[in-house]
N, C-alpha and C positions, 0 to 999 in steps of 0.2 A: 714253243708252248705249243699243244696242238688239242683243240675241241671241237668235240664232238656234237653237229646240232640237230636236234629232232624237231617236226614240224606235223602236226596232225590237228589242227584246229576245226578245218570243215572236211573237203573233200580232198584233198592233195595229204599224200603220206611221202613224206622228204626227209631225208640227213644228207648231212654234208660235214667235211672238215674243213677248219682255217688252221693255218699255221700261223701264228704269229709273234711279230719281233718286238717283244715288250719296250727294249730301249725305244724307237721310234713308234711304236703305235701302229705297225702295220699290218694288215689283217690281209694274208695270201691265199686263195680260194685252192685246195688242193682236191677238193671233189665237191660236185652237189645232185645227188640224186633223187629225183620226182617221179610219184608215179599218181594218177590220177584216176578217178572214178567219172571223169563229168560225162563221159558219154552216157554214162546210166539215169544222168539227172538233167539231159538237155530236150526232152520231150513231156518232162514234167513243170517245166518253169521255175525250177528251183531245186537247192540240196533237199534228198530226203535221210534226213539223218541216220536211219536206222541201216539203211544202204550205205554211205558213206562207211561205217563204221564198220560191217561186216567186211568191205573191200578192204579197210587199212589193215585189218587183221590177216587178210593173206599177203598184204605187201610189206609190210613194218620190218620182218625181219630180213625180206632180200634186198629191200633199198639201203639199208643200214650194211648190209653183207657188203653191196655194190659200192657202196660209199666208203669204206675201208679197203676193199681190193682193187678199183678202178679209178686210180689220181691221176692228176692231171700232168703229172712229172713220170705216170709209168711205174711209181713204188708201191707197193702194197703197204698197208700200214697195218700194224699189229696193235690188238688193244694196249700194248705193254709202251705203245707209242703214244695212246690218247693220257692227255693231262687232265681231262674235265668232260662231264658230260653237261650240253643244256639241253634244255628242253621245254616249251610250251606247255602251261600250267592254263590258261587262260586268256583270253575268252575267245570263245567258240560252242563245240558242239558237245555236251558232255560224253557223248559214247566215241566219239573220235578223240577228244582230248585225253579219254582216261587209256586207249590201247598207246596212245605215246609216252605219257607220264607212267604208266605201270611199267612197259618196256625199260625206259630211261631208267627207273627206280631197280628193276632187278639188273642192269647193267652194272649199275654202278656200286652193289652191293657185291656181284660178281666179280667184277673188274676191279674193285676197292677204289674208285675214281668220285672224287668230287663231283656232286650234284648240284647244278644253277638252274631254279627255275626262270623262266623269262617271259613277260608281258609279252604276247605276240604283237601286240600295236606296237610297242619299243622297238620289235624288232623292224617293222617297217623303215622305220627311220633310219637304223643302222645297217642298213643293206646299202648305204651309200658310201660306207667307212670301206667296203671289202672292192680289195685289189684282183684284179682279173688279168688274163694275158690279153682279151681282147679291146679295141678301144672303149671308153665307155662312152654312156647317154651322156653323163654328167658336162655342163656348161664348163666347167672349170677341171681341177685336180681334185681327189679327194678331200674333202674336209678336214682341216687341221686345227688345232688349238688357237691359231689368230681369227681363225673365222667364227669366232664366237665373241658374244651373245648371238644367237640364232633363234629363227622362228621355222619350227616344223609342221608341215600340212601333212597329216594322213587322210589319203582317199581312197576309199576302197567300196568293194560291195556292201560292206557292213556299216562303215565308219569313214567320217569327214569331221576331223577334228584338228584342232592349230595347238600347240603349245610351245613353251618359251623354255630353251634352251640355253642358261647362264655358260654354261661350258659342256665340254662332251659326256659327263656323266649325269647332269642334271636334267630331270624333265619334269615340266609343269603345266599342266592343261591350264586351257584359257577358255576354250569356246568348242563347241560343237555343233551337230545338227539337230534339231528339234523335231523331225519326225525321220522321213527318208535320208538316206547317205544319198552323193552324186552317184557312185556306181549302181545302185538299188535304182535310182531314176533311170539311168540309161537301160536297164536292164528291163524295167517295167516296162518304159514306152516301146523298147521293141518286140516285148510280148504283143502289146496292143495292135502291132501291124502282124502278128502273128507267126514271130521268130524264136529260135531255141532260144534257151539257157547255154551260156551268158549271151544276152545281146546287144552289149557296150560296143563290141566290135562292128557288130552288123551295121548300128548307128552310123559310126565312124565311115565304115566304107561307102554307106551312102550318101554321106552328107560332103566326101569329096567332088561328085558331081552337082552339089547343091550349091545355092546363094543362102549365104549365112544370115543375110541381111532382109530378106522376104518377109517372114515372119516375124512380127513382135512380140515375144513370150516375154511374160513377164518377169522380174528379175527380182525372187524374194528376198524380203530384208533387206532394202537397199542403203539402209541408215549407216554413213559412215563411222557411226560409233558402235554399232553393233556387229560383232564379230562371229556370232551365231548363224547357223545355216538352216534351209529348211528348203527341200525340194518335193512337195509335195501337192504345192497347188501349181508350181510348173507343170506337175506329171498331169494333173487334172485338164490343163491348158493344153495341153497336147493331147490328149485323150479328147477335147471335146473338137480339135481340129480335123482330127482322123474320122470321127462320126461326120462332119462337114463334108469334107472331102473324099472320103471312101466309103458310100456304101455297102459297098461288099463287105467290107468289116462287121457291120451291123448284126448279122446273125452268120457269116463264118465262123468267127469264135467261139461263139457261144455252141456251136456242135460239136466242133473240132479241139474244143481244150485248147492247149497250146502248143498245139502240132506245128511246124514251120509250112507255111502254105505259100510262100514265095511271092509274095503282093505284088512286086512291079511285074512279074510275068503275065500280070492278070489286067494290068492297066493299059489303057492309052497311053502311048508318048506323051501327050500333054498332062496325062495324069502322073505319069511317073516323073516330072519335071516336079511336080508338084508333092510330090512324097519327096525327093531328093533335097528339097529347097526345107522344106520343115525340116528332116532328119538336121541337117546342117545348121538351119536355125536354132534346135533343139541346144546342138553339141554347143552352140556359140555360146547359149546362154550360161548353160553351166558352168564353160571353162571363164566366162567372164565372171562371175559369180564367185567362183573359186581365187582368181586372181587378186581380182580387186580386194575382196576381203583377207586374203593373205598379206598383201601389199600394207593395207590401213592398218594392219596391226603390226608390221613389220615396222613401218615409219613411225607409229608412236612408240614403240619399246626401241627405236633406235640401235636395231639390229645389224651385225656384219654379213650377215647369210641365210638364205631362207632353205629349207632341207624339205623335199617332198620326196615321199614313200606311199606304197600301196598300189594296187591292181590300176586303178586310174592313173598313175602317174604314166603308164606306157601310153597314152592319149599324147599323140604327137601334136597335134594343136593345142593341148595345154601346155605341153614344156616349150614349146614356140612363143605363144603368148606370153609366157611369165619372162622370157628372155626380153622379147620387144619392150615389153611394160618397165623391164627393167632401164635398158638401155635409154628408154624415153623420160625417166623420171632420176636423173643426177642428182647426186652422187647415188647409187645404188647398192644394194646388197646382192651378192654373189646367189647366183641360184645351183644347186644340186640336187640331181634326181638320180635313181639309180636306172642302171641296164633294164630293158626291158624282162631278159631271164628272171632276175633280181627283185621283180616290182610286185610279183605274185606270190604267193605262199609260198615259202622255202627253208630247207634248214640252214643255209649261209647265214642267214639275217639274225637264226634264232642264234646261231654260234656267236656272232659279232656281237648282238647287243648282250650278249653272258658275259662276253670280255668286259666292256665296259662298265658293266653293274653287274659286279661278282659278287654275288649272294650265296654261296653255298649253303644248303638243308641239310638236315638228316632226312634221308630214305624213304625213312619208316614215317616220316611225318609229313612229305608232300603229299597235298592233295590239288585234285584237279579243281579250277573254278572260272566255271563257262561264264559267270557273271562279272569277272573281274575287269575294269577299266584303268583309267589311268589314276595314278597313287595320288 
């Protein structure tokens, strides 16, 4: 069985083909092609929906064509060899979603293939089930039926949610963020320092040189029986620290907007270390909150594994902290995280989610739903 997956929920335009052995639920990645308009949004501090959608109109057909022609095994795939089409129908930016949804509907009708709508949030979880030729970032093998029940953590720029999975096809929402998402907190704090969007990777880069225990930033909602997240207060605390230690930012960011000003190149060495320490402390605080709340729920629900997905799952400190926390709490659940190139938005995860949650729909009845959440 082969599924063509299409993802256009934000600024990425992605298509992928998965080959599936249904007898053993093995999902082999044949191709995964992604185009992005990120460079057009970096100077504005975030995604501009109209620009993202216009770029996706340019990318969508070439991306699908490349995904079919340039496979990992060097064997082009024809539309006759596709058994189903999967597409993200929400949540996301309405203009971007429409590009993918309308394209998928058209191909479904032209090729006479089943059309499977996919919740983008589900996709991040099922990125963990994809088999690739390279060594996985996962701490164990791919999840199997014996690794359930499980807790899923979806952590990205727009979402921070915990779900309970009784088995491979069951997902029930448990808790989420009350304000900012974890990735959003990373990006906004980087913007306070004058860095381009997305700023999370820059925070992690600076953190490598810092002392993560130097600054005592607040841990929001620390109660063990509260599984919701909240990062707006942490962002405010970080902002106050930047204003206290880096007066240069008080006027600079107001004048030039969110353009990169390479603040570390404008500081004395002693101040640079403060910058590194502050970024390290921010990253550690976010990671600690994510790990502790996830494990608190995992222990309460007595699960066998924790499955992590979303862009922030590419953060190496996050995965290493999960690993160490698990080892220090015996008996501990298995920890799963996708390879880095599958942590961000991609068509492969949409095809994987479609396989485990296959609910084909009449193409003429499918509509994009930007407000979609967990069922």
